Rosetta silent file (secondary structure, phi, psi, omega in degrees, C-alpha in Angstrom):
SEQUENCE: MVSSAASTAPHTFVITTRVYFQDTDAGGIVYHARFLDFFERARMDWLRALDMPVRRLAAEADVLFIVRSLEIDYLAPARLDDELQIAVDLLEVRGARLLLAQSATREGERLVEARVQLACVGRESLHPTRIPTTLRSRLSAAAPSHGA
SCORE:     score description
SCORE:     0.000 S_00000001
   1 L     0.000  -39.055 -179.902   -8.296   -3.987  -11.969 S_00000001
   2 E   -82.696  127.566 -176.404   -9.443   -2.608   -8.608 S_00000001
   3 E  -101.319  -22.998  177.667  -13.112   -3.290   -8.078 S_00000001
   4 E  -163.899  164.713  176.042  -13.760   -1.652   -4.727 S_00000001
   5 E  -135.577  141.044 -179.485  -12.176    0.022   -1.737 S_00000001
   6 E  -158.630  163.485  173.526  -13.184   -0.258    1.863 S_00000001
   7 E  -114.782  119.245 -175.707  -11.868   -0.105    5.372 S_00000001
   8 E   -93.988  -18.549  178.349  -12.533   -3.296    7.331 S_00000001
   9 E  -140.975  163.878 -176.075  -10.951   -2.255   10.630 S_00000001
  10 L   -53.860  -30.797 -174.606  -10.186    1.117   12.170 S_00000001
  11 L  -121.751   14.628  179.485   -6.590    1.054   10.904 S_00000001
  12 E  -118.045  128.800  175.294   -6.783   -1.242    7.888 S_00000001
  13 E  -108.142  134.039 -175.203   -7.519   -0.047    4.370 S_00000001
  14 E  -132.925  135.974  167.908   -8.513   -2.753    1.871 S_00000001
  15 E  -114.921  156.318  175.265   -9.092   -2.879   -1.858 S_00000001
  16 E  -113.508  134.529  179.768  -10.497   -5.846   -3.752 S_00000001
  17 E  -138.713  155.785  179.226   -8.997   -6.876   -7.061 S_00000001
  18 E  -104.332  144.520  175.694   -9.432   -9.749   -9.504 S_00000001
  19 L   -85.525  121.708  178.789   -6.517  -11.783  -10.915 S_00000001
  20 L  -104.459  167.585 -177.566   -6.432  -11.488  -14.694 S_00000001
  21 H   -52.346  -43.896 -177.273   -4.567  -13.509  -17.288 S_00000001
  22 H   -66.047  -11.836  178.228   -1.786  -10.886  -17.579 S_00000001
  23 H   -86.763   -8.706 -169.991   -1.098  -11.300  -13.835 S_00000001
  24 E  -113.232  164.268  173.044   -0.240  -14.990  -14.164 S_00000001
  25 L   -89.728 -171.837 -177.297    2.478  -17.254  -15.475 S_00000001
  26 L   -63.186  -21.956  179.765    1.907  -20.126  -17.914 S_00000001
  27 L   -90.327    2.542  179.776    0.532  -22.264  -15.075 S_00000001
  28 L    80.528   14.181  178.209   -2.168  -19.748  -14.144 S_00000001
  29 E  -101.621  140.154 -179.091   -0.431  -18.754  -10.886 S_00000001
  30 E   -60.169  127.123  176.498    0.113  -15.075  -10.076 S_00000001
  31 L   -63.660  135.721 -170.840    3.657  -14.070  -10.956 S_00000001
  32 L   -54.619  -39.125 -177.386    5.449  -13.040   -7.758 S_00000001
  33 L   -70.008  -19.779  179.526    6.236   -9.464   -8.870 S_00000001
  34 H   -64.075  -27.379  177.907    2.556   -8.722   -9.593 S_00000001
  35 H   -63.132  -30.524  175.833    1.938   -8.547   -5.844 S_00000001
  36 H   -63.772  -38.892  176.506    4.154   -5.452   -5.806 S_00000001
  37 H   -64.972  -44.767  179.396    1.762   -3.879   -8.334 S_00000001
  38 H   -59.948  -43.601 -179.271   -1.268   -4.877   -6.236 S_00000001
  39 H   -65.487  -39.890  178.236    0.361   -3.375   -3.122 S_00000001
  40 H   -61.707  -44.434  178.803    1.221   -0.146   -4.967 S_00000001
  41 H   -60.844  -41.327  179.242   -2.389    0.267   -6.122 S_00000001
  42 H   -64.347  -41.043  178.555   -3.624   -0.237   -2.581 S_00000001
  43 H   -63.900  -40.657  179.380   -1.189    2.387   -1.240 S_00000001
  44 H   -65.242  -42.888  178.160   -2.316    4.892   -3.876 S_00000001
  45 H   -66.823  -34.175  177.040   -5.985    4.263   -3.092 S_00000001
  46 H   -62.390  -47.162  177.515   -5.220    4.527    0.641 S_00000001
  47 H   -63.766  -37.847  176.755   -3.683    7.988    0.158 S_00000001
  48 H   -62.287  -41.481  179.307   -6.653    8.951   -2.023 S_00000001
  49 H   -65.908  -26.184  175.034   -9.017    7.809    0.763 S_00000001
  50 L   -83.444    6.768 -177.321   -7.081   10.088    3.144 S_00000001
  51 L    60.639   35.506  176.728   -7.838   12.894    0.636 S_00000001
  52 L  -135.354   61.226 -178.760   -4.132   13.162   -0.178 S_00000001
  53 L   -60.963  153.452 -174.670   -3.769   11.617   -3.664 S_00000001
  54 H   -58.890  -33.908  178.992   -0.224   11.362   -4.974 S_00000001
  55 H   -65.027  -38.383  178.272   -0.825   13.964   -7.688 S_00000001
  56 H   -69.403  -41.072  177.653   -1.875   16.511   -5.065 S_00000001
  57 H   -58.968  -41.964  179.696    1.114   15.672   -2.857 S_00000001
  58 H   -68.496  -45.207 -174.602    3.417   16.233   -5.831 S_00000001
  59 H   -75.668  -43.160 -173.309    1.718   19.413   -7.054 S_00000001
  60 H   -95.183  -37.993 -177.565    0.890   21.135   -3.758 S_00000001
  61 L  -101.699   -7.477  177.673    3.394   19.781   -1.248 S_00000001
  62 L    60.903   34.966  179.618    6.179   19.121   -3.771 S_00000001
  63 E  -130.152  158.997  174.265    6.805   15.610   -2.361 S_00000001
  64 E  -132.527  159.572  170.900    6.705   12.018   -3.514 S_00000001
  65 E  -111.548  131.178  177.353    6.789    8.717   -1.651 S_00000001
  66 E  -122.469  151.841  177.063    9.287    6.110   -2.787 S_00000001
  67 E   -75.547  120.593  178.557    9.810    2.573   -1.566 S_00000001
  68 E   -91.127  -41.988  177.502   12.931    2.584    0.603 S_00000001
  69 E  -152.578  158.462 -176.327   12.799   -1.049    1.675 S_00000001
  70 E  -150.965  129.289  171.458   10.540   -4.038    1.323 S_00000001
  71 E  -118.507  131.678 -175.678   10.355   -7.422    3.042 S_00000001
  72 E  -138.030  138.457  176.214    7.932   -9.891    1.512 S_00000001
  73 E  -121.779  125.001  176.546    6.829  -13.430    2.353 S_00000001
  74 E   -96.503  114.418 -173.446    4.963  -15.557   -0.167 S_00000001
  75 L  -100.450  -34.273 -178.946    2.823  -17.988    1.823 S_00000001
  76 L  -157.451  152.872 -177.473    0.441  -19.478   -0.760 S_00000001
  77 L   -78.633  151.751  167.726   -0.264  -18.963   -4.471 S_00000001
  78 L  -106.770  151.949 -174.015   -3.021  -16.886   -6.001 S_00000001
  79 E  -128.058  165.193  178.113   -4.530  -18.105   -9.258 S_00000001
  80 L   -47.827  131.876  176.554   -6.269  -16.841  -12.358 S_00000001
  81 L    75.918    1.270  174.055   -9.696  -15.313  -11.600 S_00000001
  82 L   -63.228  147.953  170.835   -9.195  -15.250   -7.806 S_00000001
  83 E  -100.580  122.322 -175.683  -10.665  -12.266   -6.002 S_00000001
  84 E  -112.936  145.912  171.218   -8.016  -10.837   -3.685 S_00000001
  85 E  -105.391  123.831 -178.215   -8.197   -8.423   -0.797 S_00000001
  86 E  -112.075  118.602 -172.725   -5.124   -6.199   -0.645 S_00000001
  87 E  -109.502  151.021  173.596   -4.642   -4.484    2.726 S_00000001
  88 E  -127.882  125.377  174.021   -2.619   -1.529    3.976 S_00000001
  89 E  -122.888  124.978  175.915   -1.923   -1.039    7.688 S_00000001
  90 E   -80.360  121.212 -179.847   -0.005    2.004    8.894 S_00000001
  91 E   -99.071  -37.091 -173.911    2.444    0.872   11.572 S_00000001
  92 E  -157.751  142.559  173.961    4.598    3.936   12.145 S_00000001
  93 E  -119.375  125.449  175.777    5.036    7.560   11.066 S_00000001
  94 L  -121.228 -178.671 -176.701    8.465    9.169   11.402 S_00000001
  95 L   -46.547  -54.797 -178.250    9.852   12.475   10.170 S_00000001
  96 L  -126.757   17.608 -176.028   10.302   11.451    6.550 S_00000001
  97 E  -136.214  150.340  171.140    9.243    7.789    6.666 S_00000001
  98 E  -122.743  139.800  172.210    6.183    5.583    6.835 S_00000001
  99 E  -114.041  124.716 -177.143    6.238    1.937    7.854 S_00000001
 100 E  -122.944  150.378  166.039    3.369   -0.136    6.479 S_00000001
 101 E  -107.419  134.435  176.741    2.238   -3.734    6.700 S_00000001
 102 E  -129.801  151.788  179.122    0.563   -4.998    3.548 S_00000001
 103 E  -149.951  158.598  172.748   -1.077   -8.293    2.767 S_00000001
 104 E  -123.465  128.146  178.752   -2.956  -10.166    0.095 S_00000001
 105 E  -128.933  158.290  174.530   -5.700  -12.561    1.130 S_00000001
 106 E  -133.132  116.102 -179.945   -8.230  -14.762   -0.641 S_00000001
 107 L    48.050   44.363  177.052  -11.414  -15.619    1.265 S_00000001
 108 L    85.606  -11.129  178.571   -9.589  -15.013    4.553 S_00000001
 109 E   -86.641  124.025 -179.912   -6.500  -17.063    3.630 S_00000001
 110 E   -77.103  122.909 -177.479   -3.321  -14.992    3.861 S_00000001
 111 E  -101.692  -41.040 -176.279   -1.296  -15.420    0.664 S_00000001
 112 E  -142.345  139.453  175.204    1.381  -12.727    0.885 S_00000001
 113 E  -127.072  144.130  178.979    2.662  -10.492    3.700 S_00000001
 114 E  -146.774  149.905  168.695    4.975   -7.509    3.349 S_00000001
 115 E  -115.014  124.277 -174.414    6.549   -4.748    5.412 S_00000001
 116 E  -122.778  126.476  174.686    7.087   -1.652    3.316 S_00000001
 117 E  -106.525  122.028  178.348    9.076    1.388    4.332 S_00000001
 118 E  -104.116  141.352  174.940    8.287    4.509    2.312 S_00000001
 119 E  -109.555  135.860  173.819   10.492    7.584    2.223 S_00000001
 120 E   -88.288  124.815 -177.963    9.073   11.054    1.657 S_00000001
 121 E  -130.432  156.245  173.782   11.312   12.909   -0.803 S_00000001
 122 E   -64.811  138.987 -175.933   11.312   16.258   -2.564 S_00000001
 123 L   -58.460  -40.978 -178.490    9.727   15.966   -5.999 S_00000001
 124 L   -90.612  -45.609 -174.189   12.713   17.508   -7.796 S_00000001
 125 L   -76.656  -29.004 -173.230   15.645   16.794   -5.471 S_00000001
 126 L    60.845   20.370  174.836   14.585   13.258   -4.494 S_00000001
 127 L   -93.449  148.495  179.372   16.238   13.964   -1.123 S_00000001
 128 E   -54.031  139.472  177.334   14.440   12.988    2.093 S_00000001
 129 L  -144.953  152.491 -178.150   12.040   15.629    3.376 S_00000001
 130 L   -61.322  146.309  176.140    9.594   15.746    6.273 S_00000001
 131 L   -64.170  131.407 -178.632    6.099   14.459    5.647 S_00000001
 132 L   -54.843  144.316 -176.458    3.831   17.494    5.057 S_00000001
 133 H   -55.222  -43.969 -179.235    1.905   18.646    8.142 S_00000001
 134 H   -59.721  -47.105  179.390   -1.515   18.148    6.522 S_00000001
 135 H   -67.887  -40.274  179.159   -0.733   14.554    5.606 S_00000001
 136 H   -56.987  -42.367 -179.814    0.945   13.915    8.968 S_00000001
 137 H   -67.975  -37.181  177.571   -2.258   14.929   10.808 S_00000001
 138 H   -69.717  -36.121  176.803   -4.385   12.667    8.575 S_00000001
 139 H   -67.805  -39.223  179.640   -1.955    9.806    9.093 S_00000001
 140 H   -61.301  -37.862  178.127   -2.002   10.351   12.863 S_00000001
 141 H   -68.148  -28.381 -178.214   -5.796    9.984   12.800 S_00000001
 142 H   -91.303  -12.990 -175.504   -5.402    6.731   10.819 S_00000001
 143 L   -78.868  153.167  175.827   -2.550    5.307   12.911 S_00000001
 144 L   -60.931  140.970 -177.193   -3.041    2.773   15.686 S_00000001
 145 L   -72.086  -18.353 -178.876   -3.418    4.494   19.046 S_00000001
 146 L   -80.976   -2.848  174.856   -0.928    2.131   20.723 S_00000001
 147 L    73.419   29.350 -178.573    1.888    3.683   18.672 S_00000001
 148 L   -60.414    0.000    0.000    3.021    0.455   17.005 S_00000001
Protein backbone atom coordinates (compact mmCIF):
# COMPACT_ATOMS: atom_id res chain seq x y z
CA MET A 1 0.00 0.00 0.00
CA VAL A 2 2.84 2.42 0.78
CA SER A 3 4.59 3.47 -2.39
CA SER A 4 7.34 5.72 -1.07
CA ALA A 5 8.72 7.48 1.97
CA ALA A 6 10.32 10.86 2.15
CA SER A 7 10.90 13.79 4.42
CA THR A 8 9.56 17.05 2.98
CA ALA A 9 10.58 19.36 5.82
CA PRO A 10 13.20 19.11 8.54
CA HIS A 11 10.68 17.76 11.06
CA THR A 12 8.03 16.17 8.85
CA PHE A 13 8.13 12.56 7.70
CA VAL A 14 5.81 11.67 4.80
CA ILE A 15 4.76 8.48 3.08
CA THR A 16 2.69 8.28 -0.08
CA THR A 17 -0.08 5.72 -0.39
CA ARG A 18 -2.82 4.93 -2.89
CA VAL A 19 -6.48 4.40 -1.91
CA TYR A 20 -7.61 0.92 -2.90
CA PHE A 21 -11.07 -0.57 -3.16
CA GLN A 22 -10.78 -2.25 0.28
CA ASP A 23 -10.20 1.20 1.84
CA THR A 24 -13.56 2.55 0.68
CA ASP A 25 -17.24 2.24 1.42
CA ALA A 26 -19.91 1.45 -1.19
CA GLY A 27 -19.75 5.05 -2.43
CA GLY A 28 -16.02 4.91 -3.15
CA ILE A 29 -15.14 7.20 -0.22
CA VAL A 30 -12.41 6.18 2.23
CA TYR A 31 -13.97 4.67 5.34
CA HIS A 32 -13.12 6.89 8.31
CA ALA A 33 -11.27 4.20 10.30
CA ARG A 34 -8.88 3.49 7.41
CA PHE A 35 -7.10 6.76 8.17
CA LEU A 36 -6.03 5.20 11.48
CA ASP A 37 -4.37 2.42 9.46
CA PHE A 38 -2.68 4.96 7.16
CA PHE A 39 -1.40 6.90 10.20
CA GLU A 40 -0.11 3.71 11.86
CA ARG A 41 1.85 2.76 8.73
CA ALA A 42 3.39 6.22 8.60
CA ARG A 43 4.44 6.01 12.27
CA MET A 44 6.04 2.60 11.70
CA ASP A 45 7.92 3.86 8.64
CA TRP A 46 8.97 6.98 10.57
CA LEU A 47 10.52 4.84 13.33
CA ARG A 48 12.18 2.69 10.66
CA ALA A 49 13.62 5.85 9.06
CA LEU A 50 15.05 6.76 12.49
CA ASP A 51 16.72 3.30 12.40
CA MET A 52 14.53 2.18 15.31
CA PRO A 53 11.97 -0.21 13.77
CA VAL A 54 9.32 -1.51 16.14
CA ARG A 55 10.68 -5.07 16.02
CA ARG A 56 14.08 -3.85 17.20
CA LEU A 57 12.52 -1.73 19.96
CA ALA A 58 10.61 -4.79 21.17
CA ALA A 59 13.53 -7.22 20.90
CA GLU A 60 16.42 -5.04 22.09
CA ALA A 61 14.86 -2.38 24.29
CA ASP A 62 11.91 -4.51 25.46
CA VAL A 63 9.42 -1.69 24.76
CA LEU A 64 6.39 -1.04 22.60
CA PHE A 65 4.51 2.13 21.69
CA ILE A 66 0.75 2.15 22.14
CA VAL A 67 -1.77 4.82 21.28
CA ARG A 68 -2.79 6.50 24.53
CA SER A 69 -5.06 9.14 23.04
CA LEU A 70 -6.14 10.38 19.65
CA GLU A 71 -7.98 13.47 18.44
CA ILE A 72 -8.98 13.44 14.79
CA ASP A 73 -10.71 15.90 12.47
CA TYR A 74 -12.11 14.80 9.12
CA LEU A 75 -12.03 17.84 6.85
CA ALA A 76 -12.69 16.42 3.36
CA PRO A 77 -13.18 12.96 1.85
CA ALA A 78 -10.59 10.85 0.09
CA ARG A 79 -11.77 8.64 -2.76
CA LEU A 80 -10.90 5.45 -4.57
CA ASP A 81 -7.56 5.67 -6.42
CA ASP A 82 -6.49 8.95 -4.77
CA GLU A 83 -2.80 9.28 -3.99
CA LEU A 84 -2.43 10.47 -0.40
CA GLN A 85 0.47 11.92 1.52
CA ILE A 86 0.44 10.80 5.15
CA ALA A 87 2.62 12.94 7.43
CA VAL A 88 4.11 12.53 10.89
CA ASP A 89 5.36 15.54 12.87
CA LEU A 90 6.97 15.05 16.27
CA LEU A 91 5.65 17.76 18.59
CA GLU A 92 6.92 16.69 22.00
CA VAL A 93 9.02 14.03 23.74
CA ARG A 94 8.39 13.33 27.42
CA GLY A 95 9.66 10.61 29.74
CA ALA A 96 7.39 7.85 28.48
CA ARG A 97 5.29 9.73 25.90
CA LEU A 98 5.43 11.12 22.40
CA LEU A 99 3.02 13.70 21.03
CA LEU A 100 2.62 13.66 17.26
CA ALA A 101 0.65 15.60 14.69
CA GLN A 102 -0.44 13.52 11.71
CA SER A 103 -2.24 14.48 8.55
CA ALA A 104 -3.50 13.12 5.27
CA THR A 105 -3.38 15.35 2.21
CA ARG A 106 -4.20 14.99 -1.47
CA GLU A 107 -2.38 17.30 -3.89
CA GLY A 108 -1.83 19.79 -1.06
CA GLU A 109 -5.44 19.70 0.21
CA ARG A 110 -5.61 18.71 3.87
CA LEU A 111 -8.18 15.93 4.32
CA VAL A 112 -7.60 14.68 7.86
CA GLU A 113 -5.69 16.04 10.87
CA ALA A 114 -4.89 14.18 14.08
CA ARG A 115 -3.00 14.61 17.34
CA VAL A 116 -1.71 11.29 18.58
CA GLN A 117 -0.21 10.64 21.98
CA LEU A 118 1.88 7.47 22.18
CA ALA A 119 2.90 5.80 25.42
CA CYS A 120 6.10 3.80 25.73
CA VAL A 121 5.38 0.61 27.67
CA GLY A 122 7.28 -2.50 28.70
CA ARG A 123 6.77 -5.28 26.17
CA GLU A 124 5.62 -7.80 28.78
CA SER A 125 4.22 -5.63 31.59
CA LEU A 126 2.51 -3.06 29.34
CA HIS A 127 3.26 -0.53 32.11
CA PRO A 128 4.66 2.90 31.19
CA THR A 129 8.44 2.99 30.88
CA ARG A 130 10.91 5.67 29.85
CA ILE A 131 11.71 5.97 26.17
CA PRO A 132 15.07 4.22 25.57
CA THR A 133 18.08 6.55 25.51
CA THR A 134 19.09 5.60 21.96
CA LEU A 135 15.64 6.40 20.60
CA ARG A 136 15.37 9.54 22.74
CA SER A 137 18.58 10.93 21.18
CA ARG A 138 17.32 10.16 17.65
CA LEU A 139 13.98 11.77 18.44
CA SER A 140 15.71 14.85 19.86
CA ALA A 141 17.57 15.24 16.55
CA ALA A 142 14.23 14.97 14.70
CA ALA A 143 12.26 17.26 17.03
CA PRO A 144 11.60 20.92 16.30
CA SER A 145 14.26 23.12 17.88
CA HIS A 146 11.66 25.51 19.33
CA GLY A 147 10.52 22.78 21.73
CA ALA A 148 6.88 22.71 20.59
